[in-house]
N, C-alpha and C positions, 0 to 999 in steps of 0.2 A: 742436310736434306732428309736423311733417313729418320733422324729424331723428329722432324716436323711431321713426316708421314705416320710415324708411330703415334704421335699426339692426335692426329686426325682420326685414327682408328678408335681411340679411346672416347672421343667426343660423341655425344649422342643427343638426339632430339627427344626431349621429354614431353609428355602430355601436359597440356595446360589444365589446371583445375578450374572448374566452373562454380560460381556461387550458386547454391548455398553450402558447398563442401566445408566441412568443419575446419580444415587447416586454414581457410581464408578468414575465419572468424576469431582466431586466437592470436595473442601477442607472441611473436616469435622470440625465442631466447637468444641472447648474445652468443657470438662465436668466441670461444675461449682459446682454441688452438686452431691454427691454420695448418691442416694436415692434407694428406693426399685426397681424402674425401671432399674437403672443402674446395681444393683446386679443381677436382673433377666436376663438382657441382657448378662452379663458376664457368668452366669451359662448356658444359652442357647448357647452362642458362644462356650463354652468348649465342650458341648455335641455335637454340630454340627461339630466342628473340628474333634473330635474323630470319629464320624459317617462317615465322608468323608475321613478319613485317612490322614488328613492334618497335617502339622507341625506348622501352624500358621493361624490366622484368624483375620481380622479387621472388626470392626462394619459395615462399609459401605458394606461389602460383604454379610451381612444379612439384607440389606436395612435400616440400622440405621446410620444416619450421626452424629456420635459422635467419639471422639478421644479415642478409646478403642481397645486394641489388646490383644489376648491370643496366647501363643506360648508353644509348647512342642517339643523340639528337639529330645526327646527320641523316638518319632514316627519313626524317620529315623535312628538316630545314636545309639539308645539303651542306651544313657546316657543323663543326664540332668533331667528336670522335668518341671512341669507346671509353667508358668510365666504369670501373668496378669499385664498389665501396662495401666494406664489411663493418657492421655495427654503426651505421650512419645515424647522426643526430643533427637536428637543426639547432645551431648554436645562436644564430641571430636571424631576425626577420624584419621586414618593413614593407609598407604599402599593401594594398589589397586590390584584387582584380577577380572578376567572375567570368569564366569561360566554360564552354562545353568540353567535356571529356568523354572518351570511350575507354574501354578496358578489354583486354584479351580474356579476362576471367568473367566478364559480364557481357557476352556477345549480344549484338543487335540493340544496344542501348547507348544513349548518350545522355549526360546529365550536366546541368550547369553547376559548377563547383567553385566556391570561393577559395582563393589561395593567396598566399603572400606573393608580392611581386618580386621581392628580392630576399634571398636567404644566404646564409653561410652554413655549409654542411661540413661536419667533421666526422672522421672515421679512420679506418685503416685500409691500406691497399692489400692486395693478395700476398705481398711479401711481409706484411705486418708493420709497415711503416705508416706513421701518421699522415693523414691527408686532410687538407682544407680546401674547399672549393666555394668560391663566391659565384652564385648563379642568379640570373634574373630572367624575366620573361618566360619563354617556353621551357628552357632548361630548369628553372626554378619549379615550374609546374610539374614537370616529369619527376624531379626528385621528391616532391611532396606526395605525388600520387604513389610512387613506389614505397616510400616510408609509411604511408597509410597502410599498405598491404602488410608491412612488418608489424603494424599495431593492430591487425585484425579488422581493418576497415576497407570496404570497397566503395566505388562511386555511388552505389545504391543508398549508402548512408546519407547522402546529400539529396536524394530523390524524395518525391512525395510518397506518402504511404500508399496511395493508389498505384503509382508507378512500380513500387516494390512488389505489391500484391500481384499485379498483372505479370511482372517478370517471373515471380515465384511460381505462379500457376502454369505459365508456359514451360518453365524449367521442369516442373514435376510431370508434365505431360510429354516431355521429351521433344518439344517443338523448337529447341534452341540448338 
């Protein structure tokens, strides 16, 4: 119990970066070593995701350029559970579907985004062990959304130039 309480004290809620911050525009480098800093980052990301009522979060969204994502589809669907993947890649994909998406880093906007309907994601877990997850539907969409963040892309990449310009104007005026 004491070890658990000590862990809680370490965890912190981090501020969500908003587009057009530079960290959201760059491809995040891979994680080579899972050290204390990586573990702390994952714990903070989990805490931040839950605090913000998100279903996923990528490290660049909390100003850390590393290929780390956390996902919990149960936040929206009521089923599933917490998933942490380091250095995720989409190894296989199939089908196409277009649905509206929102993003913690692009508040007050939703965009219709084309995604694969089914994917196979490969990466490693927080202990460095290989992970493979077959995902479809909503879970597949969340994985692709978060991996986009690791590649320096936000949902505005799928929006019209007019919608991007309006968003940028509001962001610059501090109205978001």
